[in-house]
C-alpha positions in Angstrom: -100.7 180.6 -100.5 -97.0 180.5 -101.1 -95.1 177.3 -101.7 -93.3 177.7 -98.4 -96.5 178.2 -96.5 -98.1 175.1 -98.2 -95.0 173.0 -97.3 -95.1 174.3 -93.7 -98.8 173.3 -93.4 -98.1 169.8 -94.9 -95.2 169.3 -92.4 -97.4 170.4 -89.5 -100.2 168.0 -90.6 -97.7 165.2 -90.9 -96.4 165.9 -87.4 -100.0 166.0 -86.0 -101.0 162.7 -87.6 -97.8 160.7 -87.2 -95.9 161.9 -84.1 -96.9 159.7 -81.1 -95.7 162.4 -78.7 -98.1 165.1 -80.1 -101.6 165.0 -78.8 -104.4 164.7 -81.3 -105.9 168.0 -82.3 -108.8 167.3 -84.6 -109.8 170.9 -85.2 -106.3 171.8 -86.3 -106.0 168.8 -88.5 -109.3 169.5 -90.3 -108.3 173.2 -90.7 -104.9 172.2 -92.2 -106.6 169.6 -94.5 -109.0 172.3 -95.8 -106.1 174.7 -96.5 -103.9 172.2 -98.4 -106.7 170.6 -100.3 -107.7 173.9 -101.8 -104.7 176.2 -102.2 -105.7 179.7 -103.2 -105.3 180.6 -106.9 -103.5 183.8 -107.9 -105.8 186.6 -108.8 -104.7 186.4 -112.5 -105.9 182.8 -112.6 -109.3 183.8 -111.0 -109.9 186.5 -113.7 -109.1 184.0 -116.4 -111.6 181.5 -114.9 -114.4 184.1 -114.7 -113.9 185.4 -118.2 -115.6 184.2 -121.5 -113.2 181.3 -121.8 -114.9 179.7 -118.8 -118.0 179.2 -121.0 -116.4 176.5 -123.0 -114.4 178.9 -125.1 -117.6 180.5 -126.5 -117.5 184.2 -126.2 -120.5 186.4 -126.6 -121.1 187.1 -130.3 -123.3 189.7 -131.8 
């Protein structure tokens, strides 16, 4: 998720929670919370996580 999209979602969440003129939308609030609490990692970070370094720095030795 881009920084702009993350910021937009936070702004929408703030509006839903704090604007007294906006009706409560629990499903949308939970969805936004899920999105901003776990922003997607770039694919390069995912490959680094799934590599040998994710085993505590111990690679496979022969």
